[in-house]
All heavy atoms as a GROMACS GRO file, in nm:
protein
  645
    1MET      N    1   9.069   5.292   5.336
    1MET     CA    2   9.082   5.165   5.382
    1MET      C    3   8.952   5.101   5.417
    1MET      O    4   8.859   5.170   5.463
    1MET     CB    5   9.187   5.152   5.495
    1MET     CG    6   9.225   5.009   5.523
    1MET     SD    7   9.388   5.022   5.622
    1MET     CE    8   9.470   4.902   5.508
    2LYS      N    9   8.926   4.972   5.399
    2LYS     CA   10   8.800   4.907   5.429
    2LYS      C   11   8.788   4.892   5.598
    2LYS      O   12   8.867   4.874   5.666
    2LYS     CB   13   8.798   4.766   5.385
    2LYS     CG   14   8.800   4.756   5.226
    2LYS     CD   15   8.801   4.612   5.194
    2LYS     CE   16   8.775   4.602   5.039
    2LYS     NZ   17   8.764   4.451   4.999
    3PRO      N   18   8.650   4.886   5.635
    3PRO     CA   19   8.622   4.854   5.773
    3PRO      C   20   8.649   4.709   5.800
    3PRO      O   21   8.667   4.628   5.712
    3PRO     CB   22   8.472   4.883   5.785
    3PRO     CG   23   8.419   4.872   5.653
    3PRO     CD   24   8.537   4.919   5.551
    4GLY      N   25   8.668   4.669   5.925
    4GLY     CA   26   8.701   4.517   5.958
    4GLY      C   27   8.613   4.482   6.067
    4GLY      O   28   8.568   4.557   6.142
    5PHE      N   29   8.610   4.348   6.077
    5PHE     CA   30   8.530   4.290   6.187
    5PHE      C   31   8.622   4.178   6.237
    5PHE      O   32   8.682   4.086   6.175
    5PHE     CB   33   8.399   4.227   6.131
    5PHE     CG   34   8.311   4.331   6.077
    5PHE    CD1   35   8.318   4.366   5.937
    5PHE    CD2   36   8.227   4.399   6.148
    5PHE    CE1   37   8.224   4.456   5.883
    5PHE    CE2   38   8.140   4.486   6.099
    5PHE     CZ   39   8.131   4.522   5.959
    6VAL      N   40   8.620   4.156   6.375
    6VAL     CA   41   8.656   4.044   6.431
    6VAL      C   42   8.532   3.968   6.485
    6VAL      O   43   8.443   4.021   6.536
    6VAL     CB   44   8.747   4.074   6.559
    6VAL    CG1   45   8.788   3.953   6.643
    6VAL    CG2   46   8.877   4.147   6.520
    7TYR      N   47   8.533   3.825   6.467
    7TYR     CA   48   8.415   3.758   6.497
    7TYR      C   49   8.462   3.609   6.557
    7TYR      O   50   8.558   3.568   6.536
    7TYR     CB   51   8.326   3.742   6.371
    7TYR     CG   52   8.390   3.659   6.271
    7TYR    CD1   53   8.363   3.520   6.252
    7TYR    CD2   54   8.469   3.715   6.166
    7TYR    CE1   55   8.430   3.453   6.143
    7TYR    CE2   56   8.527   3.653   6.067
    7TYR     CZ   57   8.494   3.502   6.058
    7TYR     OH   58   8.563   3.439   5.962
    8ILE      N   59   8.374   3.556   6.623
    8ILE     CA   60   8.394   3.431   6.689
    8ILE      C   61   8.267   3.338   6.652
    8ILE      O   62   8.154   3.378   6.672
    8ILE     CB   63   8.399   3.432   6.843
    8ILE    CG1   64   8.520   3.520   6.885
    8ILE    CG2   65   8.424   3.297   6.902
    8ILE    CD1   66   8.544   3.544   7.027
    9MET      N   67   8.298   3.226   6.601
    9MET     CA   68   8.205   3.121   6.557
    9MET      C   69   8.225   2.998   6.666
    9MET      O   70   8.332   2.972   6.711
    9MET     CB   71   8.230   3.069   6.423
    9MET     CG   72   8.231   3.176   6.319
    9MET     SD   73   8.072   3.254   6.285
    9MET     CE   74   7.977   3.122   6.210
   10THR      N   75   8.108   2.922   6.684
   10THR     CA   76   8.113   2.816   6.757
   10THR      C   77   8.015   2.705   6.698
   10THR      O   78   7.948   2.732   6.596
   10THR     CB   79   8.072   2.842   6.899
   10THR    OG1   80   8.101   2.716   6.977
   10THR    CG2   81   7.929   2.868   6.923
   11ASN      N   82   8.006   2.585   6.753
   11ASN     CA   83   7.923   2.484   6.713
   11ASN      C   84   7.795   2.468   6.804
   11ASN      O   85   7.797   2.546   6.895
   11ASN     CB   86   7.993   2.345   6.711
   11ASN     CG   87   8.066   2.303   6.844
   11ASN    OD1   88   8.037   2.369   6.945
   11ASN    ND2   89   8.133   2.196   6.838
   12LYS      N   90   7.711   2.381   6.772
   12LYS     CA   91   7.584   2.381   6.853
   12LYS      C   92   7.612   2.339   6.995
   12LYS      O   93   7.527   2.382   7.080
   12LYS     CB   94   7.482   2.287   6.787
   12LYS     CG   95   7.518   2.146   6.806
   12LYS     CD   96   7.408   2.061   6.729
   12LYS     CE   97   7.434   1.911   6.763
   12LYS     NZ   98   7.334   1.827   6.708
   13ASN      N   99   7.709   2.263   7.028
   13ASN     CA  100   7.750   2.238   7.158
   13ASN      C  101   7.829   2.338   7.238
   13ASN      O  102   7.868   2.323   7.352
   13ASN     CB  103   7.814   2.098   7.178
   13ASN     CG  104   7.709   1.987   7.121
   13ASN    OD1  105   7.583   1.997   7.156
   13ASN    ND2  106   7.768   1.895   7.052
   14LYS      N  107   7.880   2.443   7.163
   14LYS     CA  108   7.963   2.542   7.221
   14LYS      C  109   8.096   2.486   7.271
   14LYS      O  110   8.143   2.533   7.386
   14LYS     CB  111   7.892   2.635   7.306
   14LYS     CG  112   7.769   2.706   7.251
   14LYS     CD  113   7.692   2.785   7.346
   14LYS     CE  114   7.585   2.852   7.283
   14LYS     NZ  115   7.469   2.793   7.262
   15THR      N  116   8.149   2.390   7.204
   15THR     CA  117   8.269   2.322   7.263
   15THR      C  118   8.389   2.359   7.188
   15THR      O  119   8.497   2.342   7.232
   15THR     CB  120   8.257   2.171   7.244
   15THR    OG1  121   8.237   2.128   7.115
   15THR    CG2  122   8.137   2.113   7.335
   16THR      N  123   8.382   2.424   7.069
   16THR     CA  124   8.510   2.468   7.005
   16THR      C  125   8.485   2.608   6.950
   16THR      O  126   8.357   2.636   6.911
   16THR     CB  127   8.525   2.377   6.869
   16THR    OG1  128   8.530   2.242   6.923
   16THR    CG2  129   8.654   2.416   6.800
   17LEU      N  130   8.580   2.696   6.944
   17LEU     CA  131   8.578   2.833   6.903
   17LEU      C  132   8.656   2.853   6.792
   17LEU      O  133   8.760   2.792   6.781
   17LEU     CB  134   8.595   2.929   7.011
   17LEU     CG  135   8.515   2.927   7.138
   17LEU    CD1  136   8.572   3.031   7.244
   17LEU    CD2  137   8.379   2.971   7.100
   18TYR      N  138   8.629   2.952   6.694
   18TYR     CA  139   8.711   2.998   6.592
   18TYR      C  140   8.698   3.152   6.582
   18TYR      O  141   8.594   3.213   6.596
   18TYR     CB  142   8.652   2.939   6.453
   18TYR     CG  143   8.725   3.009   6.332
   18TYR    CD1  144   8.851   2.959   6.304
   18TYR    CD2  145   8.665   3.111   6.277
   18TYR    CE1  146   8.911   3.018   6.199
   18TYR    CE2  147   8.731   3.172   6.165
   18TYR     CZ  148   8.846   3.125   6.122
   18TYR     OH  149   8.915   3.185   6.011
   19THR      N  150   8.824   3.223   6.586
   19THR     CA  151   8.822   3.361   6.568
   19THR      C  152   8.869   3.396   6.425
   19THR      O  153   8.967   3.349   6.386
   19THR     CB  154   8.926   3.415   6.687
   19THR    OG1  155   8.872   3.376   6.816
   19THR    CG2  156   8.918   3.565   6.684
   20GLY      N  157   8.792   3.497   6.370
   20GLY     CA  158   8.837   3.530   6.239
   20GLY      C  159   8.820   3.672   6.210
   20GLY      O  160   8.774   3.747   6.303
   21VAL      N  161   8.878   3.720   6.094
   21VAL     CA  162   8.875   3.867   6.071
   21VAL      C  163   8.821   3.885   5.926
   21VAL      O  164   8.859   3.793   5.843
   21VAL     CB  165   9.014   3.923   6.071
   21VAL    CG1  166   9.014   4.068   6.032
   21VAL    CG2  167   9.070   3.929   6.213
   22THR      N  168   8.737   3.982   5.905
   22THR     CA  169   8.681   3.991   5.771
   22THR      C  170   8.650   4.141   5.735
   22THR      O  171   8.631   4.206   5.841
   22THR     CB  172   8.561   3.888   5.741
   22THR    OG1  173   8.516   3.913   5.598
   22THR    CG2  174   8.448   3.923   5.827
   23SER      N  175   8.634   4.176   5.618
   23SER     CA  176   8.577   4.315   5.582
   23SER      C  177   8.435   4.307   5.552
   23SER      O  178   8.370   4.410   5.536
   23SER     CB  179   8.655   4.365   5.462
   23SER     OG  180   8.651   4.286   5.362
   24ASN      N  181   8.372   4.192   5.537
   24ASN     CA  182   8.233   4.164   5.506
   24ASN      C  183   8.175   4.061   5.591
   24ASN      O  184   8.176   3.952   5.554
   24ASN     CB  185   8.214   4.129   5.348
   24ASN     CG  186   8.073   4.140   5.318
   24ASN    OD1  187   7.986   4.127   5.382
   24ASN    ND2  188   8.058   4.157   5.182
   25LEU      N  189   8.128   4.100   5.714
   25LEU     CA  190   8.085   4.002   5.809
   25LEU      C  191   7.963   3.925   5.753
   25LEU      O  192   7.959   3.790   5.769
   25LEU     CB  193   8.054   4.064   5.943
   25LEU     CG  194   8.020   3.979   6.050
   25LEU    CD1  195   8.131   3.872   6.078
   25LEU    CD2  196   7.979   4.064   6.180
   26PRO      N  197   7.856   3.983   5.713
   26PRO     CA  198   7.743   3.899   5.669
   26PRO      C  199   7.780   3.793   5.555
   26PRO      O  200   7.728   3.676   5.574
   26PRO     CB  201   7.644   3.996   5.608
   26PRO     CG  202   7.684   4.132   5.664
   26PRO     CD  203   7.819   4.124   5.689
   27LYS      N  204   7.864   3.839   5.460
   27LYS     CA  205   7.914   3.735   5.356
   27LYS      C  206   7.986   3.627   5.430
   27LYS      O  207   7.973   3.503   5.386
   27LYS     CB  208   7.975   3.809   5.258
   27LYS     CG  209   8.040   3.715   5.148
   27LYS     CD  210   8.121   3.795   5.041
   27LYS     CE  211   8.178   3.698   4.951
   27LYS     NZ  212   8.273   3.758   4.851
   28ARG      N  213   8.079   3.661   5.510
   28ARG     CA  214   8.165   3.555   5.577
   28ARG      C  215   8.092   3.453   5.659
   28ARG      O  216   8.117   3.344   5.656
   28ARG     CB  217   8.282   3.627   5.647
   28ARG     CG  218   8.382   3.534   5.699
   28ARG     CD  219   8.455   3.484   5.562
   28ARG     NE  220   8.554   3.384   5.610
   28ARG     CZ  221   8.546   3.253   5.582
   28ARG    NH1  222   8.458   3.206   5.504
   28ARG    NH2  223   8.636   3.162   5.628
   29VAL      N  224   8.005   3.509   5.740
   29VAL     CA  225   7.914   3.423   5.826
   29VAL      C  226   7.833   3.327   5.735
   29VAL      O  227   7.832   3.202   5.766
   29VAL     CB  228   7.823   3.501   5.919
   29VAL    CG1  229   7.719   3.410   5.988
   29VAL    CG2  230   7.910   3.569   6.025
   30GLN      N  231   7.774   3.376   5.631
   30GLN     CA  232   7.701   3.288   5.538
   30GLN      C  233   7.787   3.182   5.475
   30GLN      O  234   7.751   3.070   5.453
   30GLN     CB  235   7.644   3.381   5.427
   30GLN     CG  236   7.551   3.287   5.332
   30GLN     CD  237   7.430   3.224   5.409
   30GLN    OE1  238   7.372   3.278   5.507
   30GLN    NE2  239   7.407   3.100   5.372
   31GLU      N  240   7.915   3.220   5.449
   31GLU     CA  241   8.018   3.116   5.384
   31GLU      C  242   8.044   3.010   5.488
   31GLU      O  243   8.062   2.889   5.455
   31GLU     CB  244   8.142   3.185   5.348
   31GLU     CG  245   8.137   3.275   5.233
   31GLU     CD  246   8.261   3.353   5.198
   31GLU    OE1  247   8.343   3.352   5.277
   31GLU    OE2  248   8.270   3.409   5.086
   32HIS      N  249   8.055   3.040   5.618
   32HIS     CA  250   8.075   2.944   5.727
   32HIS      C  251   7.956   2.855   5.729
   32HIS      O  252   7.962   2.731   5.738
   32HIS     CB  253   8.100   3.021   5.859
   32HIS     CG  254   8.230   3.081   5.873
   32HIS    ND1  255   8.356   3.007   5.863
   32HIS    CD2  256   8.274   3.198   5.907
   32HIS    CE1  257   8.463   3.087   5.876
   32HIS    NE2  258   8.409   3.202   5.906
   33LYS      N  259   7.835   2.917   5.730
   33LYS     CA  260   7.713   2.841   5.742
   33LYS      C  261   7.696   2.740   5.623
   33LYS      O  262   7.643   2.616   5.648
   33LYS     CB  263   7.594   2.918   5.755
   33LYS     CG  264   7.575   2.990   5.883
   33LYS     CD  265   7.463   3.076   5.911
   33LYS     CE  266   7.446   3.135   6.045
   33LYS     NZ  267   7.334   3.221   6.082
   34ALA      N  268   7.737   2.775   5.511
   34ALA     CA  269   7.731   2.702   5.395
   34ALA      C  270   7.844   2.609   5.372
   34ALA      O  271   7.847   2.523   5.276
   34ALA     CB  272   7.715   2.789   5.260
   35MET      N  273   7.932   2.607   5.467
   35MET     CA  274   8.071   2.534   5.455
   35MET      C  275   8.129   2.547   5.312
   35MET      O  276   8.157   2.444   5.256
   35MET     CB  277   8.028   2.384   5.489
   35MET     CG  278   7.983   2.364   5.628
   35MET     SD  279   7.969   2.194   5.665
   35MET     CE  280   7.907   2.196   5.826
   36TYR      N  281   8.137   2.672   5.267
   36TYR     CA  282   8.185   2.715   5.141
   36TYR      C  283   8.335   2.655   5.125
   36TYR      O  284   8.358   2.615   5.013
   36TYR     CB  285   8.182   2.864   5.134
   36TYR     CG  286   8.226   2.920   4.990
   36TYR    CD1  287   8.135   2.914   4.892
   36TYR    CD2  288   8.351   2.983   4.976
   36TYR    CE1  289   8.165   2.952   4.764
   36TYR    CE2  290   8.379   3.017   4.842
   36TYR     CZ  291   8.289   3.009   4.743
   36TYR     OH  292   8.333   3.056   4.622
   37TYR      N  293   8.425   2.665   5.230
   37TYR     CA  294   8.548   2.605   5.209
   37TYR      C  295   8.544   2.465   5.291
   37TYR      O  296   8.567   2.468   5.408
   37TYR     CB  297   8.653   2.698   5.282
   37TYR     CG  298   8.658   2.828   5.213
   37TYR    CD1  299   8.594   2.956   5.252
   37TYR    CD2  300   8.718   2.843   5.080
   37TYR    CE1  301   8.603   3.070   5.197
   37TYR    CE2  302   8.727   2.964   5.021
   37TYR     CZ  303   8.656   3.080   5.074
   37TYR     OH  304   8.672   3.200   5.000
   38GLN      N  305   8.521   2.361   5.225
   38GLN     CA  306   8.512   2.234   5.280
   38GLN      C  307   8.614   2.176   5.364
   38GLN      O  308   8.592   2.096   5.468
   38GLN     CB  309   8.460   2.131   5.176
   38GLN     CG  310   8.333   2.169   5.113
   38GLN     CD  311   8.286   2.073   5.002
   38GLN    OE1  312   8.347   1.964   4.985
   38GLN    NE2  313   8.169   2.099   4.949
   39GLN      N  314   8.745   2.213   5.336
   39GLN     CA  315   8.845   2.172   5.408
   39GLN      C  316   8.898   2.265   5.530
   39GLN      O  317   8.988   2.242   5.602
   39GLN     CB  318   8.979   2.152   5.323
   39GLN     CG  319   8.946   2.051   5.209
   39GLN     CD  320   8.919   1.913   5.264
   39GLN    OE1  321   8.978   1.864   5.353
   39GLN    NE2  322   8.810   1.848   5.209
   40SER      N  323   8.806   2.371   5.555
   40SER     CA  324   8.844   2.470   5.654
   40SER      C  325   8.826   2.414   5.806
   40SER      O  326   8.746   2.320   5.824
   40SER     CB  327   8.766   2.598   5.636
   40SER     OG  328   8.631   2.573   5.663
   41PHE      N  329   8.882   2.482   5.895
   41PHE     CA  330   8.860   2.442   6.024
   41PHE      C  331   8.721   2.449   6.086
   41PHE      O  332   8.664   2.360   6.143
   41PHE     CB  333   8.954   2.538   6.124
   41PHE     CG  334   8.942   2.512   6.273
   41PHE    CD1  335   9.018   2.422   6.340
   41PHE    CD2  336   8.851   2.583   6.360
   41PHE    CE1  337   9.016   2.390   6.467
   41PHE    CE2  338   8.841   2.561   6.488
   41PHE     CZ  339   8.933   2.472   6.547
   42THR      N  340   8.658   2.558   6.030
   42THR     CA  341   8.510   2.572   6.072
   42THR      C  342   8.425   2.462   6.010
   42THR      O  343   8.328   2.426   6.082
   42THR     CB  344   8.455   2.722   6.035
   42THR    OG1  345   8.467   2.734   5.894
   42THR    CG2  346   8.523   2.824   6.115
   43SER      N  347   8.446   2.416   5.888
   43SER     CA  348   8.374   2.319   5.828
   43SER      C  349   8.394   2.184   5.905
   43SER      O  350   8.303   2.114   5.922
   43SER     CB  351   8.407   2.304   5.685
   43SER     OG  352   8.366   2.415   5.613
   44ARG      N  353   8.520   2.149   5.921
   44ARG     CA  354   8.556   2.022   5.994
   44ARG      C  355   8.483   2.008   6.131
   44ARG      O  356   8.442   1.902   6.166
   44ARG     CB  357   8.700   2.019   6.018
   44ARG     CG  358   8.769   1.929   5.916
   44ARG     CD  359   8.918   1.909   5.931
   44ARG     NE  360   8.972   2.032   5.880
   44ARG     CZ  361   9.085   2.099   5.932
   44ARG    NH1  362   9.157   2.027   6.031
   44ARG    NH2  363   9.147   2.189   5.877
   45TYR      N  364   8.474   2.122   6.197
   45TYR     CA  365   8.415   2.123   6.331
   45TYR      C  366   8.269   2.177   6.342
   45TYR      O  367   8.218   2.207   6.453
   45TYR     CB  368   8.518   2.190   6.428
   45TYR     CG  369   8.644   2.109   6.451
   45TYR    CD1  370   8.762   2.165   6.382
   45TYR    CD2  371   8.658   2.010   6.539
   45TYR    CE1  372   8.874   2.089   6.388
   45TYR    CE2  373   8.769   1.937   6.546
   45TYR     CZ  374   8.880   1.977   6.466
   45TYR     OH  375   8.993   1.908   6.488
   46ASN      N  376   8.210   2.205   6.226
   46ASN     CA  377   8.075   2.244   6.223
   46ASN      C  378   8.048   2.377   6.304
   46ASN      O  379   7.959   2.388   6.373
   46ASN     CB  380   7.974   2.133   6.259
   46ASN     CG  381   7.969   2.014   6.191
   46ASN    OD1  382   7.977   2.034   6.060
   46ASN    ND2  383   7.977   1.899   6.238
   47LEU      N  384   8.138   2.469   6.276
   47LEU     CA  385   8.134   2.598   6.364
   47LEU      C  386   8.050   2.694   6.257
   47LEU      O  387   8.106   2.756   6.164
   47LEU     CB  388   8.266   2.657   6.386
   47LEU     CG  389   8.371   2.564   6.455
   47LEU    CD1  390   8.504   2.615   6.477
   47LEU    CD2  391   8.316   2.516   6.585
   48TYR      N  392   7.920   2.712   6.293
   48TYR     CA  393   7.839   2.787   6.211
   48TYR      C  394   7.763   2.891   6.290
   48TYR      O  395   7.679   2.967   6.243
   48TYR     CB  396   7.755   2.708   6.129
   48TYR     CG  397   7.665   2.617   6.205
   48TYR    CD1  398   7.527   2.658   6.256
   48TYR    CD2  399   7.702   2.488   6.248
   48TYR    CE1  400   7.457   2.586   6.334
   48TYR    CE2  401   7.626   2.408   6.330
   48TYR     CZ  402   7.496   2.443   6.364
   48TYR     OH  403   7.422   2.367   6.451
   49ILE      N  404   7.784   2.906   6.428
   49ILE     CA  405   7.698   3.000   6.512
   49ILE      C  406   7.782   3.125   6.538
   49ILE      O  407   7.895   3.089   6.603
   49ILE     CB  408   7.653   2.923   6.625
   49ILE    CG1  409   7.566   2.800   6.594
   49ILE    CG2  410   7.577   3.015   6.725
   49ILE    CD1  411   7.529   2.722   6.715
   50LEU      N  412   7.735   3.224   6.506
   50LEU     CA  413   7.809   3.346   6.542
   50LEU      C  414   7.780   3.385   6.696
   50LEU      O  415   7.658   3.408   6.716
   50LEU     CB  416   7.764   3.476   6.446
   50LEU     CG  417   7.831   3.605   6.468
   50LEU    CD1  418   7.986   3.592   6.440
   50LEU    CD2  419   7.767   3.702   6.383
   51VAL      N  420   7.880   3.386   6.775
   51VAL     CA  421   7.858   3.419   6.922
   51VAL      C  422   7.902   3.556   6.960
   51VAL      O  423   7.874   3.612   7.057
   51VAL     CB  424   7.910   3.322   7.005
   51VAL    CG1  425   7.847   3.188   6.992
   51VAL    CG2  426   8.059   3.297   6.979
   52TYR      N  427   7.990   3.625   6.870
   52TYR     CA  428   8.050   3.756   6.904
   52TYR      C  429   8.098   3.824   6.779
   52TYR      O  430   8.156   3.760   6.697
   52TYR     CB  431   8.174   3.735   6.994
   52TYR     CG  432   8.247   3.863   7.030
   52TYR    CD1  433   8.194   3.964   7.113
   52TYR    CD2  434   8.367   3.890   6.962
   52TYR    CE1  435   8.257   4.081   7.147
   52TYR    CE2  436   8.422   4.017   6.995
   52TYR     CZ  437   8.378   4.106   7.085
   52TYR     OH  438   8.439   4.220   7.111
   53TRP      N  439   8.094   3.961   6.769
   53TRP     CA  440   8.150   4.033   6.665
   53TRP      C  441   8.180   4.167   6.713
   53TRP      O  442   8.102   4.222   6.804
   53TRP     CB  443   8.081   4.036   6.531
   53TRP     CG  444   7.946   4.099   6.538
   53TRP    CD1  445   7.829   4.033   6.573
   53TRP    CD2  446   7.916   4.242   6.522
   53TRP    NE1  447   7.722   4.134   6.574
   53TRP    CE2  448   7.774   4.242   6.538
   53TRP    CE3  449   7.994   4.340   6.479
   53TRP    CZ2  450   7.717   4.377   6.523
   53TRP    CZ3  451   7.927   4.467   6.458
   53TRP    CH2  452   7.790   4.484   6.484
   54GLU      N  453   8.296   4.227   6.658
   54GLU     CA  454   8.325   4.364   6.700
   54GLU      C  455   8.371   4.425   6.559
   54GLU      O  456   8.435   4.370   6.492
   54GLU     CB  457   8.441   4.366   6.794
   54GLU     CG  458   8.477   4.497   6.851
   54GLU     CD  459   8.582   4.496   6.962
   54GLU    OE1  460   8.608   4.379   7.012
   54GLU    OE2  461   8.641   4.592   6.998
   55SER      N  462   8.328   4.558   6.548
   55SER     CA  463   8.359   4.632   6.423
   55SER      C  464   8.474   4.717   6.451
   55SER      O  465   8.491   4.781   6.569
   55SER     CB  466   8.241   4.706   6.370
   55SER     OG  467   8.185   4.793   6.462
   56PHE      N  468   8.560   4.746   6.347
   56PHE     CA  469   8.669   4.846   6.359
   56PHE      C  470   8.659   4.939   6.236
   56PHE      O  471   8.615   4.897   6.133
   56PHE     CB  472   8.803   4.763   6.348
   56PHE     CG  473   8.822   4.684   6.481
   56PHE    CD1  474   8.770   4.556   6.489
   56PHE    CD2  475   8.898   4.728   6.577
   56PHE    CE1  476   8.788   4.479   6.603
   56PHE    CE2  477   8.918   4.657   6.698
   56PHE     CZ  478   8.865   4.538   6.714
   57GLN      N  479   8.722   5.054   6.242
   57GLN     CA  480   8.715   5.156   6.130
   57GLN      C  481   8.793   5.096   6.012
   57GLN      O  482   8.769   5.132   5.901
   57GLN     CB  483   8.747   5.288   6.174
   57GLN     CG  484   8.642   5.357   6.257
   57GLN     CD  485   8.686   5.504   6.279
   57GLN    OE1  486   8.794   5.535   6.262
   57GLN    NE2  487   8.596   5.563   6.355
   58GLU      N  488   8.901   5.031   6.046
   58GLU     CA  489   8.991   4.978   5.946
   58GLU      C  490   9.029   4.831   5.976
   58GLU      O  491   9.041   4.791   6.083
   58GLU     CB  492   9.118   5.060   5.945
   58GLU     CG  493   9.091   5.204   5.902
   58GLU     CD  494   9.220   5.276   5.894
   58GLU    OE1  495   9.327   5.218   5.883
   58GLU    OE2  496   9.227   5.405   5.888
   59ILE      N  497   9.046   4.757   5.865
   59ILE     CA  498   9.058   4.611   5.862
   59ILE      C  499   9.193   4.581   5.944
   59ILE      O  500   9.210   4.497   6.016
   59ILE     CB  501   9.069   4.548   5.731
   59ILE    CG1  502   9.066   4.398   5.741
   59ILE    CG2  503   9.185   4.601   5.635
   59ILE    CD1  504   8.932   4.325   5.750
   60GLY      N  505   9.299   4.674   5.933
   60GLY     CA  506   9.424   4.665   6.010
   60GLY      C  507   9.403   4.661   6.166
   60GLY      O  508   9.473   4.593   6.225
   61ASP      N  509   9.310   4.748   6.194
   61ASP     CA  510   9.280   4.748   6.344
   61ASP      C  511   9.204   4.612   6.389
   61ASP      O  512   9.240   4.578   6.499
   61ASP     CB  513   9.188   4.866   6.368
   61ASP     CG  514   9.252   5.003   6.337
   61ASP    OD1  515   9.384   5.007   6.358
   61ASP    OD2  516   9.182   5.092   6.323
   62ALA      N  517   9.134   4.566   6.313
   62ALA     CA  518   9.069   4.442   6.332
   62ALA      C  519   9.165   4.324   6.348
   62ALA      O  520   9.159   4.247   6.430
   62ALA     CB  521   8.946   4.408   6.236
   63ILE      N  522   9.263   4.320   6.254
   63ILE     CA  523   9.365   4.222   6.262
   63ILE      C  524   9.447   4.231   6.392
   63ILE      O  525   9.471   4.133   6.460
   63ILE     CB  526   9.456   4.226   6.131
   63ILE    CG1  527   9.376   4.186   6.011
   63ILE    CG2  528   9.585   4.142   6.155
   63ILE    CD1  529   9.443   4.213   5.883
   64PHE      N  530   9.474   4.361   6.430
   64PHE     CA  531   9.553   4.380   6.554
   64PHE      C  532   9.470   4.338   6.667
   64PHE      O  533   9.524   4.272   6.758
   64PHE     CB  534   9.582   4.534   6.564
   64PHE     CG  535   9.659   4.574   6.698
   64PHE    CD1  536   9.785   4.538   6.709
   64PHE    CD2  537   9.588   4.616   6.797
   64PHE    CE1  538   9.850   4.561   6.827
   64PHE    CE2  539   9.651   4.660   6.918
   64PHE     CZ  540   9.778   4.635   6.930
   65GLY      N  541   9.337   4.369   6.675
   65GLY     CA  542   9.255   4.326   6.777
   65GLY      C  543   9.240   4.167   6.790
   65GLY      O  544   9.237   4.113   6.909
   66LYS      N  545   9.247   4.107   6.669
   66LYS     CA  546   9.235   3.957   6.678
   66LYS      C  547   9.370   3.896   6.729
   66LYS      O  548   9.367   3.813   6.825
   66LYS     CB  549   9.215   3.897   6.539
   66LYS     CG  550   9.233   3.743   6.532
   66LYS     CD  551   9.212   3.698   6.376
   66LYS     CE  552   9.234   3.546   6.385
   66LYS     NZ  553   9.260   3.494   6.248
   67ASN      N  554   9.472   3.949   6.702
   67ASN     CA  555   9.606   3.902   6.742
   67ASN      C  556   9.620   3.926   6.905
   67ASN      O  557   9.675   3.843   6.984
   67ASN     CB  558   9.727   3.973   6.676
   67ASN     CG  559   9.723   3.919   6.530
   67ASN    OD1  560   9.681   3.817   6.501
   67ASN    ND2  561   9.790   3.994   6.442
   68LYS      N  562   9.576   4.040   6.942
   68LYS     CA  563   9.580   4.076   7.086
   68LYS      C  564   9.487   3.980   7.156
   68LYS      O  565   9.540   3.934   7.270
   68LYS     CB  566   9.519   4.222   7.104
   68LYS     CG  567   9.541   4.279   7.231
   68LYS     CD  568   9.507   4.424   7.234
   68LYS     CE  569   9.506   4.484   7.381
   68LYS     NZ  570   9.468   4.618   7.387
   69SER      N  571   9.381   3.944   7.124
   69SER     CA  572   9.283   3.861   7.183
   69SER      C  573   9.348   3.711   7.185
   69SER      O  574   9.334   3.645   7.290
   69SER     CB  575   9.148   3.853   7.129
   69SER     OG  576   9.146   3.785   7.003
   70LYS      N  577   9.417   3.668   7.078
   70LYS     CA  578   9.480   3.540   7.084
   70LYS      C  579   9.595   3.539   7.189
   70LYS      O  580   9.617   3.432   7.258
   70LYS     CB  581   9.535   3.511   6.942
   70LYS     CG  582   9.424   3.464   6.856
   70LYS     CD  583   9.473   3.398   6.731
   70LYS     CE  584   9.356   3.337   6.660
   70LYS     NZ  585   9.408   3.241   6.551
   71GLN      N  586   9.674   3.643   7.201
   71GLN     CA  587   9.774   3.650   7.298
   71GLN      C  588   9.729   3.649   7.440
   71GLN      O  589   9.784   3.573   7.531
   71GLN     CB  590   9.858   3.780   7.268
   71GLN     CG  591   9.934   3.778   7.159
   71GLN     CD  592  10.008   3.926   7.134
   71GLN    OE1  593   9.976   4.023   7.196
   71GLN    NE2  594  10.098   3.937   7.038
   72ALA      N  595   9.611   3.704   7.455
   72ALA     CA  596   9.538   3.698   7.599
   72ALA      C  597   9.503   3.559   7.632
   72ALA      O  598   9.512   3.505   7.742
   72ALA     CB  599   9.435   3.788   7.616
   73GLN      N  600   9.451   3.487   7.519
   73GLN     CA  601   9.410   3.356   7.555
   73GLN      C  602   9.525   3.265   7.577
   73GLN      O  603   9.522   3.176   7.661
   73GLN     CB  604   9.324   3.294   7.420
   73GLN     CG  605   9.194   3.351   7.397
   73GLN     CD  606   9.141   3.308   7.276
   73GLN    OE1  607   9.194   3.246   7.189
   73GLN    NE2  608   9.017   3.351   7.235
   74ASP      N  609   9.631   3.278   7.499
   74ASP     CA  610   9.751   3.197   7.518
   74ASP      C  611   9.811   3.213   7.661
   74ASP      O  612   9.866   3.123   7.722
   74ASP     CB  613   9.870   3.228   7.417
   74ASP     CG  614   9.827   3.190   7.284
   74ASP    OD1  615   9.743   3.101   7.273
   74ASP    OD2  616   9.886   3.243   7.193
   75ARG      N  617   9.794   3.347   7.717
   75ARG     CA  618   9.853   3.354   7.866
   75ARG      C  619   9.764   3.280   7.963
   75ARG      O  620   9.820   3.257   8.063
   75ARG     CB  621   9.851   3.515   7.885
   75ARG     CG  622   9.981   3.573   7.829
   75ARG     CD  623   9.968   3.716   7.864
   75ARG     NE  624   9.887   3.780   7.759
   75ARG     CZ  625   9.881   3.909   7.734
   75ARG    NH1  626   9.896   3.988   7.826
   75ARG    NH2  627   9.820   3.947   7.630
   76LYS      N  628   9.638   3.268   7.932
   76LYS     CA  629   9.553   3.194   8.026
   76LYS      C  630   9.576   3.040   8.034
   76LYS      O  631   9.541   2.975   8.128
   76LYS     CB  632   9.397   3.217   7.990
   76LYS     CG  633   9.360   3.363   8.019
   76LYS     CD  634   9.208   3.364   7.969
   76LYS     CE  635   9.157   3.519   8.004
   76LYS     NZ  636   9.025   3.532   7.954
   77LYS      N  637   9.643   2.986   7.934
   77LYS     CA  638   9.663   2.847   7.920
   77LYS      C  639   9.769   2.803   8.023
   77LYS      O  640   9.860   2.867   8.068
   77LYS     CB  641   9.710   2.801   7.783
   77LYS     CG  642   9.597   2.806   7.686
   77LYS     CD  643   9.642   2.766   7.552
   77LYS     CE  644   9.533   2.775   7.460
   77LYS     NZ  645   9.566   2.726   7.318
   0.00000   0.00000   0.00000
């Protein structure tokens, strides 16, 4: 199975965050910076600065980690 990464992107003012999961972090960050997907959340809000990343041995573990962090954020609201 492929390795995985959980990452967080923000804008220059650090007012909006995006949490993502990928198996190829350098490629995915470059896609965000280039606004490769023009209708995406990160393109709409100019989220192109990588502020955090964590690697996992398997992509499934990364997905689980992302979901776990989102649940923790929801509890804080």
